[in-house]
C-alpha positions, 0 to 999 in steps of 0.5 A, spaced: 840 583 655 846 579 657 849 573 655 846 567 659 851 564 664 853 557 665 851 558 672 845 561 671 838 559 674 836 558 667 842 553 665 841 549 671 836 543 672 830 544 677 830 540 683 825 540 689 831 544 693 830 550 689 824 552 694 829 553 699 830 560 696 823 561 698 824 559 705 830 564 705 826 569 704 819 570 707 816 563 705 813 558 710 812 551 711 808 546 715 808 539 716 803 534 716 803 527 717 809 524 712 809 531 708 810 538 708 807 544 704 811 551 703 807 557 701 809 564 700 805 571 700 807 576 695 805 583 693 804 582 685 801 577 681 807 577 676 811 574 682 805 569 684 806 567 677 813 566 676 814 563 683 808 558 681 812 556 674 819 555 678 815 550 683 811 547 677 818 546 674 821 542 680 815 537 679 810 539 685 803 541 685 802 548 686 796 553 687 795 561 687 790 563 692 789 569 697 791 569 704 787 571 710 789 578 709 787 578 701 794 578 699 797 573 693 799 566 696 803 561 692 803 554 695 804 547 694 800 541 696 802 537 702 807 532 699 812 527 701 817 530 697 818 536 701 819 533 708 826 532 708 827 540 706 822 542 711 826 538 716 832 541 714 829 548 715 826 547 722 829 547 729 823 545 733 817 549 730 822 555 728 825 556 721 832 555 721 837 555 716 841 549 715 848 551 717 851 548 711 846 551 706 849 555 700 844 558 695 845 556 688 842 559 682 835 556 682 835 558 690 837 565 689 832 566 683 826 563 687 828 568 693 829 574 688 822 572 685 819 572 691 822 578 695 827 581 691 827 589 689 832 594 686 834 600 690 836 607 687 835 606 680 838 599 680 845 601 684 843 596 689 838 590 690 835 587 696 833 580 697 827 580 702 828 576 709 822 573 713 820 579 719 818 573 723 825 569 723 830 575 725 834 569 728 835 567 721 838 573 718 845 573 720 845 566 718 842 567 711 847 573 710 853 568 711 850 563 706 850 568 701 857 570 703 859 563 702 855 563 695 860 569 693 855 575 694 857 579 700 851 583 703 849 588 708 843 586 713 838 592 713 831 593 716 833 589 722 828 593 727 823 594 721 817 590 718 822 589 711 828 586 713 833 584 707 840 583 705 842 589 700 847 587 695 851 593 692 857 594 688 858 592 680 862 586 681 857 583 687 850 585 682 854 582 676 855 575 680 847 576 683 845 577 676 849 571 673 846 567 678 838 569 677 838 570 670 833 575 666 827 577 670 820 574 668 817 578 662 811 580 666 815 583 671 814 590 674 819 594 669 821 599 675 823 593 679 830 594 678 832 587 677 840 586 676 843 586 669 849 583 667 
């Protein structure tokens, strides 16, 4: 167990913009009237509960449901508070990373909770990307570099693209930002430690 970093997600106050971490990963958004909804499909129930907690902490209503394919779906209500975020993350009807976006600690935590996984017994950690938005992948790699964590883009031709973080210093920086894993997280997840 490491010491809590001053810049850790647990040390930062929750904000609606934390949900941009879901959009960096496989999260989707829908606009309706003067509001918007953000949703993400996850594989494990612990991920669904952890993402829902983060959304609740940001002051938004949230539910855990099932997608049409029977997978776990975490989604907000359609609320006006998400309109600005939805507008900044779309170009037309396509998800697009804002050119100035730099993920903070809470955004990185949200991304890791929804789509992060370890590789090779914790020697690497991957932040999953949206396979349906391949044009966003290089932009997200650049945004992560601006946050001080240089990744490698992987799986661009497959169904599981991601940004791989490797190396002790980079993993430590990521771990300092995203904090400890949820208590009910899969023990084999490979969450980075500091």
